[in-house]
DRENDO-1510 file (C-alpha; in Angstrom, 1 decimal, always signed):
<recs>
REC; n; res; u; v; w
REC; 1; UNK; -41.0; -28.6; +52.3 .
REC; 2; UNK; -42.7; -25.2; +51.1 .
REC; 3; UNK; -45.5; -27.4; +49.5 .
REC; 4; UNK; -46.2; -28.9; +52.8 .
REC; 5; UNK; -46.3; -25.7; +54.8 .
REC; 6; UNK; -48.4; -24.1; +52.1 .
REC; 7; UNK; -50.9; -27.1; +52.3 .
REC; 8; UNK; -51.0; -26.6; +56.2 .
REC; 9; UNK; -51.8; -23.0; +55.8 .
REC; 10; UNK; -54.6; -23.7; +53.4 .
REC; 11; UNK; -55.8; -26.6; +55.4 .
REC; 12; UNK; -55.9; -24.5; +58.6 .
REC; 13; UNK; -57.7; -21.6; +56.7 .
REC; 14; UNK; -60.6; -24.0; +55.5 .
REC; 15; UNK; -60.8; -25.4; +59.1 .
REC; 16; UNK; -61.2; -21.8; +60.5 .
REC; 17; UNK; -64.3; -21.3; +58.4 .
REC; 18; UNK; -66.2; -24.4; +59.5 .
REC; 19; UNK; -64.8; -25.3; +62.9 .
REC; 20; UNK; -67.5; -24.0; +64.9 .
REC; 21; UNK; -70.4; -26.5; +65.1 .
REC; 22; UNK; -69.4; -28.4; +62.1 .
REC; 23; UNK; -69.9; -32.1; +61.5 .
REC; 24; UNK; -67.7; -32.3; +58.4 .
REC; 25; UNK; -68.8; -32.8; +54.9 .
REC; 26; UNK; -72.3; -33.8; +54.0 .
REC; 27; UNK; -73.9; -35.4; +50.8 .
REC; 28; UNK; -75.5; -32.2; +49.6 .
REC; 29; UNK; -71.9; -30.9; +49.1 .
REC; 30; UNK; -71.5; -33.2; +46.1 .
REC; 31; UNK; -73.6; -32.6; +43.0 .
REC; 32; UNK; -75.0; -35.9; +41.4 .
REC; 33; UNK; -77.6; -34.0; +39.3 .
REC; 34; UNK; -76.1; -35.2; +36.0 .
REC; 35; UNK; -76.1; -38.7; +37.2 .
REC; 36; UNK; -79.6; -38.6; +38.2 .
REC; 37; UNK; -80.4; -36.9; +34.7 .
REC; 38; UNK; -78.5; -39.8; +32.8 .
REC; 39; UNK; -80.9; -42.3; +34.5 .
REC; 40; UNK; -84.0; -40.3; +33.4 .
REC; 41; UNK; -82.7; -40.1; +29.8 .
REC; 42; UNK; -82.4; -43.9; +29.7 .
REC; 43; UNK; -86.2; -44.6; +30.8 .
REC; 44; UNK; -85.5; -44.6; +34.5 .
REC; 45; UNK; -87.1; -42.1; +37.0 .
REC; 46; UNK; -84.7; -39.6; +38.4 .
REC; 47; UNK; -86.0; -40.4; +41.9 .
REC; 48; UNK; -84.7; -43.8; +41.6 .
REC; 49; UNK; -81.0; -42.6; +42.0 .
REC; 50; UNK; -82.0; -40.3; +44.9 .
REC; 51; UNK; -83.7; -43.3; +46.6 .
REC; 52; UNK; -80.9; -45.6; +46.1 .
REC; 53; UNK; -78.5; -42.9; +47.6 .
REC; 54; UNK; -80.7; -42.1; +50.5 .
REC; 55; UNK; -81.2; -45.9; +51.4 .
REC; 56; UNK; -77.4; -46.5; +51.2 .
REC; 57; UNK; -76.7; -43.4; +53.5 .
REC; 58; UNK; -79.0; -44.9; +56.1 .
REC; 59; UNK; -77.4; -48.3; +55.8 .
REC; 60; UNK; -80.6; -50.1; +54.5 .
REC; 61; UNK; -79.0; -52.5; +52.2 .
REC; 62; UNK; -81.9; -54.9; +52.1 .
REC; 63; UNK; -84.2; -52.0; +50.9 .
REC; 64; UNK; -81.6; -51.2; +48.2 .
REC; 65; UNK; -81.7; -54.6; +46.7 .
REC; 66; UNK; -85.6; -54.8; +46.8 .
REC; 67; UNK; -85.7; -51.6; +44.8 .
REC; 68; UNK; -83.3; -53.0; +42.3 .
REC; 69; UNK; -85.2; -56.1; +41.9 .
REC; 70; UNK; -88.5; -54.3; +41.4 .
REC; 71; UNK; -87.1; -52.2; +38.5 .
REC; 72; UNK; -85.4; -55.4; +36.9 .
REC; 73; UNK; -88.9; -57.1; +37.1 .
REC; 74; UNK; -90.5; -54.0; +35.6 .
REC; 75; UNK; -87.9; -53.7; +32.9 .
REC; 76; UNK; -88.0; -57.4; +31.9 .
REC; 77; UNK; -91.6; -58.5; +32.2 .
REC; 78; UNK; -92.5; -57.1; +28.8 .
REC; 79; UNK; -89.7; -59.3; +27.1 .
REC; 80; UNK; -91.0; -62.5; +28.7 .
REC; 81; UNK; -94.6; -61.8; +27.3 .
REC; 82; UNK; -93.1; -61.3; +23.9 .
REC; 83; UNK; -91.3; -64.6; +23.8 .
REC; 84; UNK; -94.4; -66.6; +23.3 .
REC; 85; UNK; -95.0; -64.9; +20.0 .
REC; 86; UNK; -91.2; -65.5; +19.0 .
REC; 87; UNK; -91.5; -69.0; +19.8 .
REC; 88; UNK; -94.7; -69.5; +17.9 .
REC; 89; UNK; -93.3; -67.9; +14.8 .
REC; 90; UNK; -90.3; -70.1; +14.8 .
REC; 91; UNK; -92.3; -73.3; +15.7 .
REC; 92; UNK; -94.6; -72.5; +12.5 .
REC; 93; UNK; -91.4; -72.3; +10.4 .
REC; 94; UNK; -90.0; -75.5; +11.8 .
REC; 95; UNK; -93.3; -77.5; +11.2 .
REC; 96; UNK; -93.4; -76.1; +7.5 .
REC; 97; UNK; -89.8; -76.9; +6.8 .
REC; 98; UNK; -90.3; -80.5; +8.2 .
REC; 99; UNK; -93.6; -81.0; +6.1 .
REC; 100; UNK; -92.1; -79.7; +2.9 .
REC; 101; UNK; -88.7; -81.6; +3.2 .
REC; 102; UNK; -90.3; -85.0; +4.2 .
REC; 103; UNK; -93.1; -84.7; +1.8 .
REC; 104; UNK; -90.5; -84.0; -1.0 .
REC; 105; UNK; -88.4; -86.8; +0.1 .
REC; 106; UNK; -91.2; -89.3; -0.1 .
REC; 107; UNK; -92.7; -88.3; -3.5 .
REC; 108; UNK; -90.0; -86.4; -5.4 .
REC; 109; UNK; -86.3; -86.3; -6.3 .
REC; 110; UNK; -83.7; -84.5; -4.2 .
REC; 111; UNK; -83.7; -81.5; -6.2 .
REC; 112; UNK; -87.3; -80.7; -5.3 .
REC; 113; UNK; -86.4; -81.6; -1.6 .
REC; 114; UNK; -83.5; -79.1; -1.7 .
REC; 115; UNK; -85.5; -76.3; -3.2 .
REC; 116; UNK; -88.0; -76.8; -0.4 .
REC; 117; UNK; -85.2; -76.7; +2.2 .
REC; 118; UNK; -83.7; -73.5; +0.7 .
REC; 119; UNK; -87.0; -71.7; +0.7 .
REC; 120; UNK; -87.8; -72.5; +4.4 .
REC; 121; UNK; -84.1; -71.8; +5.3 .
REC; 122; UNK; -84.0; -68.6; +3.5 .
REC; 123; UNK; -87.3; -67.5; +5.5 .
REC; 124; UNK; -85.6; -68.7; +8.7 .
REC; 125; UNK; -82.5; -66.7; +8.1 .
REC; 126; UNK; -84.5; -63.4; +7.7 .
REC; 127; UNK; -86.5; -64.3; +11.0 .
REC; 128; UNK; -83.1; -65.1; +12.8 .
REC; 129; UNK; -81.3; -62.0; +11.6 .
REC; 130; UNK; -84.3; -59.9; +12.7 .
REC; 131; UNK; -84.4; -61.5; +16.2 .
REC; 132; UNK; -80.6; -61.1; +16.6 .
REC; 133; UNK; -80.6; -57.5; +15.6 .
REC; 134; UNK; -83.2; -56.8; +18.4 .
REC; 135; UNK; -80.7; -58.4; +20.8 .
REC; 136; UNK; -77.7; -56.4; +19.5 .
REC; 137; UNK; -79.7; -53.2; +20.0 .
REC; 138; UNK; -80.2; -54.2; +23.6 .
REC; 139; UNK; -76.3; -54.8; +24.0 .
REC; 140; UNK; -75.6; -51.2; +22.3 .
REC; 141; UNK; -78.2; -49.5; +24.4 .
REC; 142; UNK; -76.4; -51.2; +27.4 .
REC; 143; UNK; -73.0; -49.7; +26.3 .
REC; 144; UNK; -74.4; -46.1; +25.7 .
REC; 145; UNK; -76.2; -46.4; +29.1 .
REC; 146; UNK; -72.9; -47.3; +30.9 .
REC; 147; UNK; -70.9; -44.6; +29.3 .
REC; 148; UNK; -73.5; -41.9; +29.9 .
REC; 149; UNK; -73.8; -42.9; +33.6 .
REC; 150; UNK; -70.1; -43.4; +34.2 .
REC; 151; UNK; -69.3; -40.2; +32.7 .
REC; 152; UNK; -72.0; -38.2; +34.7 .
REC; 153; UNK; -71.1; -40.0; +38.1 .
REC; 154; UNK; -67.3; -40.5; +38.4 .
REC; 155; UNK; -66.2; -36.7; +38.2 .
REC; 156; UNK; -68.3; -36.2; +41.5 .
REC; 157; UNK; -67.2; -39.5; +43.0 .
REC; 158; UNK; -63.4; -38.7; +42.5 .
REC; 159; UNK; -64.0; -35.2; +43.7 .
REC; 160; UNK; -64.5; -36.9; +47.2 .
REC; 161; UNK; -61.6; -39.1; +46.6 .
REC; 162; UNK; -59.4; -36.2; +45.7 .
REC; 163; UNK; -60.2; -34.5; +49.2 .
REC; 164; UNK; -58.5; -37.7; +50.7 .
REC; 165; UNK; -55.7; -38.1; +48.4 .
REC; 166; UNK; -54.6; -36.3; +45.3 .
REC; 167; UNK; -52.3; -39.2; +44.0 .
REC; 168; UNK; -55.1; -41.7; +44.3 .
REC; 169; UNK; -57.8; -39.5; +42.8 .
REC; 170; UNK; -55.6; -38.6; +39.6 .
REC; 171; UNK; -54.4; -42.1; +39.0 .
REC; 172; UNK; -57.8; -43.8; +39.4 .
REC; 173; UNK; -59.7; -41.1; +37.5 .
REC; 174; UNK; -57.3; -41.0; +34.4 .
REC; 175; UNK; -57.3; -44.9; +34.2 .
REC; 176; UNK; -61.1; -45.0; +34.6 .
REC; 177; UNK; -61.8; -42.6; +31.8 .
REC; 178; UNK; -59.1; -44.5; +29.6 .
REC; 179; UNK; -61.0; -47.7; +30.6 .
REC; 180; UNK; -64.5; -46.1; +29.6 .
REC; 181; UNK; -63.3; -45.1; +26.2 .
REC; 182; UNK; -61.5; -48.3; +25.4 .
REC; 183; UNK; -64.2; -50.6; +26.4 .
REC; 184; UNK; -66.8; -48.6; +24.5 .
REC; 185; UNK; -64.6; -48.6; +21.4 .
REC; 186; UNK; -63.9; -52.5; +21.6 .
REC; 187; UNK; -67.4; -53.3; +22.2 .
REC; 188; UNK; -69.0; -51.2; +19.3 .
REC; 189; UNK; -66.1; -51.6; +16.7 .
REC; 190; UNK; -64.7; -55.1; +17.6 .
REC; 191; UNK; -66.7; -57.4; +19.7 .
REC; 192; UNK; -70.2; -56.8; +18.3 .
REC; 193; UNK; -69.0; -56.9; +14.7 .
REC; 194; UNK; -67.0; -60.1; +15.4 .
REC; 195; UNK; -70.3; -61.6; +16.9 .
REC; 196; UNK; -72.1; -60.4; +13.7 .
REC; 197; UNK; -69.5; -62.2; +11.5 .
REC; 198; UNK; -69.8; -65.3; +13.6 .
REC; 199; UNK; -73.6; -65.4; +13.1 .
REC; 200; UNK; -73.3; -64.7; +9.3 .
REC; 201; UNK; -70.5; -67.3; +8.6 .
REC; 202; UNK; -72.4; -69.7; +10.7 .
REC; 203; UNK; -75.7; -69.4; +8.9 .
REC; 204; UNK; -73.9; -69.6; +5.4 .
REC; 205; UNK; -72.1; -72.7; +6.6 .
REC; 206; UNK; -75.5; -74.4; +7.2 .
REC; 207; UNK; -76.6; -73.8; +3.7 .
REC; 208; UNK; -74.5; -76.9; +2.4 .
REC; 209; UNK; -74.6; -80.3; +4.0 .
REC; 210; UNK; -70.8; -80.2; +4.3 .
REC; 211; UNK; -69.5; -78.0; +7.1 .
REC; 212; UNK; -66.7; -76.0; +5.2 .
REC; 213; UNK; -66.6; -73.0; +7.6 .
REC; 214; UNK; -67.0; -74.7; +11.0 .
REC; 215; UNK; -63.3; -74.2; +11.9 .
REC; 216; UNK; -63.5; -70.5; +11.1 .
REC; 217; UNK; -66.7; -70.3; +13.4 .
REC; 218; UNK; -64.7; -71.8; +16.2 .
REC; 219; UNK; -61.8; -69.5; +15.6 .
REC; 220; UNK; -64.1; -66.5; +16.0 .
REC; 221; UNK; -65.6; -67.9; +19.3 .
REC; 222; UNK; -62.0; -68.4; +20.6 .
REC; 223; UNK; -61.2; -64.8; +19.8 .
REC; 224; UNK; -64.3; -63.6; +21.6 .
REC; 225; UNK; -63.8; -65.7; +24.6 .
REC; 226; UNK; -60.1; -64.9; +25.0 .
REC; 227; UNK; -60.5; -61.2; +24.1 .
REC; 228; UNK; -63.3; -60.4; +26.6 .
REC; 229; UNK; -61.2; -62.4; +29.4 .
REC; 230; UNK; -57.9; -60.4; +28.4 .
REC; 231; UNK; -59.8; -57.1; +28.5 .
REC; 232; UNK; -61.5; -57.9; +32.0 .
REC; 233; UNK; -58.4; -59.3; +33.5 .
REC; 234; UNK; -56.1; -56.5; +32.2 .
REC; 235; UNK; -58.1; -53.5; +33.3 .
REC; 236; UNK; -58.9; -55.1; +36.8 .
REC; 237; UNK; -55.2; -56.0; +37.2 .
REC; 238; UNK; -54.1; -52.5; +36.5 .
REC; 239; UNK; -56.7; -51.3; +39.0 .
REC; 240; UNK; -55.2; -53.7; +41.6 .
REC; 241; UNK; -51.8; -52.6; +41.0 .
REC; 242; UNK; -52.7; -48.9; +41.4 .
REC; 243; UNK; -54.5; -49.7; +44.6 .
REC; 244; UNK; -51.4; -51.1; +46.1 .
REC; 245; UNK; -49.2; -48.0; +45.5 .
REC; 246; UNK; -51.4; -44.8; +45.2 .
REC; 247; UNK; -53.3; -44.9; +48.5 .
REC; 248; UNK; -50.1; -45.7; +50.5 .
REC; 249; UNK; -48.5; -42.6; +48.9 .
REC; 250; UNK; -51.3; -40.3; +49.8 .
REC; 251; UNK; -51.5; -41.8; +53.3 .
REC; 252; UNK; -47.8; -41.1; +53.8 .
REC; 253; UNK; -48.2; -37.6; +52.6 .
REC; 254; UNK; -51.3; -36.8; +54.9 .
REC; 255; UNK; -49.7; -38.4; +58.1 .
REC; 256; UNK; -46.6; -36.1; +57.5 .
REC; 257; UNK; -48.8; -33.1; +57.1 .
REC; 258; UNK; -51.0; -34.0; +60.1 .
REC; 259; UNK; -48.2; -34.7; +62.5 .
REC; 260; UNK; -46.7; -31.2; +61.7 .
REC; 261; UNK; -50.1; -29.6; +62.2 .
REC; 262; UNK; -50.7; -31.4; +65.5 .
REC; 263; UNK; -47.2; -30.2; +66.9 .
REC; 264; UNK; -48.5; -26.5; +66.6 .
REC; 265; UNK; -48.8; -25.3; +70.1 .
REC; 266; UNK; -52.3; -24.5; +71.5 .
REC; 267; UNK; -54.3; -25.6; +68.4 .
REC; 268; UNK; -52.7; -28.8; +67.6 .
REC; 269; UNK; -55.1; -30.9; +69.6 .
REC; 270; UNK; -58.1; -29.1; +68.0 .
REC; 271; UNK; -56.8; -29.8; +64.6 .
REC; 272; UNK; -56.4; -33.6; +65.3 .
REC; 273; UNK; -60.0; -33.6; +66.5 .
REC; 274; UNK; -61.5; -31.8; +63.6 .
REC; 275; UNK; -59.5; -33.6; +60.8 .
REC; 276; UNK; -60.8; -36.9; +62.3 .
REC; 277; UNK; -64.5; -35.7; +61.7 .
REC; 278; UNK; -63.7; -34.4; +58.4 .
REC; 279; UNK; -62.0; -37.4; +57.1 .
REC; 280; UNK; -64.6; -39.7; +58.6 .
REC; 281; UNK; -67.3; -37.8; +56.9 .
REC; 282; UNK; -65.4; -38.0; +53.6 .
REC; 283; UNK; -64.9; -41.6; +53.7 .
REC; 284; UNK; -68.6; -42.0; +54.4 .
REC; 285; UNK; -69.7; -40.0; +51.4 .
REC; 286; UNK; -67.1; -41.6; +49.0 .
REC; 287; UNK; -68.3; -45.0; +49.9 .
REC; 288; UNK; -72.1; -44.0; +49.6 .
REC; 289; UNK; -71.3; -42.5; +46.2 .
REC; 290; UNK; -69.2; -45.5; +45.2 .
REC; 291; UNK; -72.0; -48.0; +46.5 .
REC; 292; UNK; -74.6; -45.9; +44.6 .
REC; 293; UNK; -72.5; -46.2; +41.3 .
REC; 294; UNK; -72.2; -50.1; +42.1 .
REC; 295; UNK; -75.8; -50.6; +42.6 .
REC; 296; UNK; -76.9; -48.5; +39.4 .
REC; 297; UNK; -74.3; -50.3; +37.4 .
REC; 298; UNK; -75.7; -53.7; +38.6 .
REC; 299; UNK; -79.1; -52.7; +37.6 .
REC; 300; UNK; -77.9; -51.2; +34.2 .
REC; 301; UNK; -76.1; -54.6; +33.5 .
REC; 302; UNK; -78.6; -57.3; +34.7 .
REC; 303; UNK; -81.5; -55.8; +32.7 .
REC; 304; UNK; -80.1; -56.3; +29.3 .
REC; 305; UNK; -78.4; -59.5; +30.5 .
REC; 306; UNK; -81.6; -61.0; +31.6 .
REC; 307; UNK; -83.5; -60.1; +28.4 .
REC; 308; UNK; -80.7; -61.5; +26.3 .
REC; 309; UNK; -80.8; -64.6; +28.2 .
REC; 310; UNK; -84.6; -65.0; +28.0 .
REC; 311; UNK; -84.3; -65.0; +24.2 .
REC; 312; UNK; -81.4; -67.5; +24.4 .
REC; 313; UNK; -83.7; -69.7; +26.7 .
REC; 314; UNK; -86.5; -69.5; +24.3 .
REC; 315; UNK; -84.3; -70.6; +21.3 .
REC; 316; UNK; -82.9; -73.5; +23.4 .
REC; 317; UNK; -86.3; -74.6; +24.2 .
REC; 318; UNK; -87.2; -74.4; +20.4 .
REC; 319; UNK; -84.1; -76.5; +19.7 .
REC; 320; UNK; -85.1; -79.3; +22.0 .
REC; 321; UNK; -88.6; -79.2; +20.5 .
REC; 322; UNK; -87.8; -79.1; +16.7 .
REC; 323; UNK; -84.8; -81.4; +16.7 .
REC; 324; UNK; -86.7; -84.5; +16.3 .
REC; 325; UNK; -88.8; -83.4; +13.4 .
REC; 326; UNK; -86.9; -80.3; +11.6 .
REC; 327; UNK; -84.2; -80.4; +9.0 .
REC; 328; UNK; -81.0; -80.5; +10.9 .
REC; 329; UNK; -79.4; -77.5; +9.0 .
REC; 330; UNK; -82.3; -75.4; +10.1 .
REC; 331; UNK; -81.7; -76.6; +13.9 .
REC; 332; UNK; -78.2; -75.9; +13.5 .
REC; 333; UNK; -79.0; -72.4; +12.2 .
REC; 334; UNK; -81.1; -71.9; +15.3 .
REC; 335; UNK; -78.0; -73.0; +17.4 .
REC; 336; UNK; -75.7; -70.4; +15.7 .
REC; 337; UNK; -78.2; -67.7; +16.7 .
REC; 338; UNK; -78.4; -69.1; +20.3 .
REC; 339; UNK; -74.6; -69.2; +20.6 .
REC; 340; UNK; -74.5; -65.6; +19.2 .
REC; 341; UNK; -76.8; -64.4; +21.9 .
REC; 342; UNK; -74.9; -66.3; +24.6 .
REC; 343; UNK; -71.7; -64.6; +23.5 .
REC; 344; UNK; -73.3; -61.1; +23.5 .
REC; 345; UNK; -74.9; -61.8; +27.0 .
REC; 346; UNK; -71.6; -62.8; +28.4 .
REC; 347; UNK; -69.8; -59.9; +27.0 .
REC; 348; UNK; -72.5; -57.6; +28.6 .
REC; 349; UNK; -71.9; -59.3; +31.9 .
REC; 350; UNK; -68.1; -59.1; +31.6 .
REC; 351; UNK; -68.4; -55.3; +31.1 .
REC; 352; UNK; -70.7; -54.8; +33.9 .
REC; 353; UNK; -68.4; -56.8; +36.3 .
REC; 354; UNK; -65.2; -54.8; +35.0 .
REC; 355; UNK; -66.6; -51.5; +36.1 .
REC; 356; UNK; -68.3; -52.7; +39.4 .
REC; 357; UNK; -65.1; -54.1; +40.5 .
REC; 358; UNK; -63.2; -51.3; +39.4 .
REC; 359; UNK; -65.1; -48.9; +41.6 .
REC; 360; UNK; -65.1; -51.3; +44.4 .
REC; 361; UNK; -61.4; -51.5; +44.3 .
REC; 362; UNK; -61.2; -47.7; +44.7 .
REC; 363; UNK; -63.5; -47.7; +47.5 .
REC; 364; UNK; -61.7; -50.3; +49.4 .
REC; 365; UNK; -58.2; -49.3; +48.8 .
REC; 366; UNK; -58.7; -45.6; +49.7 .
REC; 367; UNK; -60.3; -46.4; +52.8 .
REC; 368; UNK; -56.9; -46.6; +54.6 .
REC; 369; UNK; -56.2; -43.0; +53.7 .
REC; 370; UNK; -56.2; -40.8; +56.9 .
</recs>
C-alpha cells in the first residue's frame, strides 16, 4: 500500500510539471541516435532510419515499403551482375571436365580417366569453397548487423514500454537480451560450423564413386533443420507465454493506481483526462519505435537472404545445364554447395523472423496496458 501511495505522489508531481498545454510524450523524448549510427556503420545512410521513423509516425505504410524496396534493390543489384562471371567460370570447368573425362574414356585406360577427373574436381573444389566462403561472410555480416542494431534500439524501445508497465518491460527486455546473445552464439559457433562440416564431408564423399558418407551428410542436415526450428519455436513460445502474463500484471497495477488517483476530490477528473493523453501518446511512440525496428530488421534480413538465394539460383541453373555432359560426381559437388547455401539462407530467414515476431509480440501484447 505504501508503494502505491508513493507511486501516486510521483505521478501527480510529474503531471504538475506538464499539465498546462501538454500533449503527452513526443518522439523527441526518446533517443534513437545509436540506432541510426548502427545503420551508418553497416553501409546504410543514417537518414534512412529517420525517414522510416517519420513515415511511420505519419502512417505512410506504403511509402515505408517503397523505401525498403529501393534499398533492397540498391544493395542486391551488384550481386546479380557478378553472377554472370561466376556461372561462366563454373561452365568452363564443367566443359573441361567433360572433355577430359570423355576423351580419356575413349582412348585410355581408367587410370588416366580418374586422374583427369581428380584434377578437374580439385580445381572445382577450390572454386566451390571460395564461392561458399563469400556466402558465409554474408551470413556473418548479417548476424553482426542484427546484434548491433538490436543492441542500439531495444534499450530506447523498452524505455517506452517501461513507462506503461514495469513488469512487461523488465521481463521482455531481459529475455530479449538473452535471445540476442544465445542466437548470436549458436549462429557463429554451432550452425555455421555445422554447415561448413556438411560442405566438407559432402565434397569428400564425392571423390569416390561409392557414397560412403552420404548418411552422415543427411544426419547433419537433420540437425540443422530441427535445430533451427527448435530455436525459433522455443524463443517465440517463451515470448508468447510472457505476453499472456506480464501485460495483465501491469494493467492490474495501473488500474488500481488510477482508480485511487481519480477518487481524489477536486483533481480526480483532471488526472483521468491527463492520464488518457499520456498513455495514448506512449502507446503511439512505443508502436512507432517497434514498427521502425521491425521494418529495419526486415531490410537487414532480406538483403543477405536475396543475395544468398541469387547464388543458389545460379548454381541450380548451372546444375541443370551441366548434368547431361559433365562428370556426375562434379555435378553432385555443385549440388552439395547449393544445399549448403540453401541451409544458410533458411537460417538467416529464421533468425530474422524470430526477432521480428518477438518485437511484434511485445507491441501487440502491451497495447492493452492502460
